[in-house]
Structures are given as structure tokens and as C-alpha cells.
Steps between C-alpha positions, in 0.01 A plus 500: 500500500611816673257772613537870424813672622405674831756774438290606200236620746739631765452872428123466469479306828725756669276782381187322621652430842625858533161638396315297763762594760469869410122490532513317834760740647314805365178370656667461841651848470171662399316318776750618760487853361121508535527354850741775606305776325181393674687476833367147541821360650570641842743405770856583606742462214239351266487797263879496460500127425217530248670795331821299460314200353298733277818657363683169447207329326457804274868488401479124453200546273689756288794263459263217403328730246836569334581127487148432368556730204871454429486120503259511206784629284635146499168341404539399135129431451376838626809689382373839621816703453594793721208710371257219575587492869545874547247676273132455592291319235804434276522127570339272242371260768173631652605863456226655716551258789879529488477878452295530818768298679780725374311811611440340840873423525602858426245642745605251767863612460402868503281476810720249681825687451335835576524394866871586486427844351214597732708766675567670168146480367338561838319254725157632409548459124661161554199379701261621231696322229528186714122468507516388137685184605166317512447592132843357414415180687172477308684542167741224605205273584343570160834419335527173694147398401516599133865440403605214722475145369436383857197725562253213464687258726358434849823602676519835320134568567565423866785754506282763331207444738723479808650836398186677380269426796715650779615790281139585409401484868793713614437753222131526597600553864751765395241688291243481782758624751593791272137605469456499877807723540372748240161533671471841675543502879139613572367211291719256690384644831136469394552136401668430833209662685249293301691181572516578873125576530 
């Protein structure tokens, strides 16, 4: 007796693999972005290296996102159609969870590709917009937890935890560093005096 034809699940498996890859690459990119923004990586040539890895992982994540969505067009069980993979909440399968993923994909593309238009839009506006990358990552995590069939598996939980813990720590350090910078100079001087006494 023959088992099920593996090619029947090929598109679904491809989408799952691409989705996990996209999330992993996006997590690395976001983590590196927070590390650079918080000036936590110092040393000769380190910033340039991290910037290059940050850019390449972001582009890799965008490619994986496209594969994640487009490969579902070949899945005969889900059969989402073009609207299902491109219009938020239009897919019949878990519409809210998949809609959140589609929105995260669009925002990831918008923020990621804005890097190449930063001279046109201005560095200051680009930096402000780039701060919302953490929100996009959070939407992607919600999508992975609520839409993914692997969300309850130990290996997927390990990926989620291994991504979330450092990103949460780096984000907290970034927020704390931003607050210290915004504190008025006299207040900083007073704190320094108190610490010295």
C-alpha cells in the first residue's frame, strides 16, 4: 500500500519552510538593527559589518515572505487565490491570523525597501519610520503563533523564544538609552554629581 503523494504537499511545505525562514531572517535583522541603534556594537569595522548583515538578512526575509505567500497559490487544499495572499483578511483559512501576516509583509517591504529611498525622503523621516520595525516584527510573531500549523511544536516555540528574548532585551535597552539622551543636560549633570558623591 502506497502512502500519500509527497508532491501533493509540496507547495504547503514550501510555504511553511519559507515562512519560518522569513521569520528567522527578520529576527536577525531586527536584532542587528536594535544593536546598531543602541550603539551596543563597537570596534573598528564592526558597524560596517553589522550594517551589511542587517541589510542582507532584511532582503533575504523579504524574498522568503514572497515565496511564503506565492507558494500557497499551488496548494490545492487551501486554494487561497491571488486575493487570498494579497488582500488582508480575504483568505478563508484563519482570516484574522493570515490578514495580520499580510499586513506585516507589506509593512516589512515598505520599511525595508525605504532604506534605498532614504535620501529622497530624508534621513530623519526614514529613522522615525524605521522605529516601527519592531511593530512589524511583533505582527509577524503574532501571525506565526496564530496562523502557523507548527506554532505548538517544540522546535517552533524554540525559534520564537530564541528570537523574542534578545529582541525584547535589545528593545528595552534602546528605549532606556533614548530616555537618557532626551534628559536635559542639567538633570544629567545633577545625576552625575549625586553618583560621584
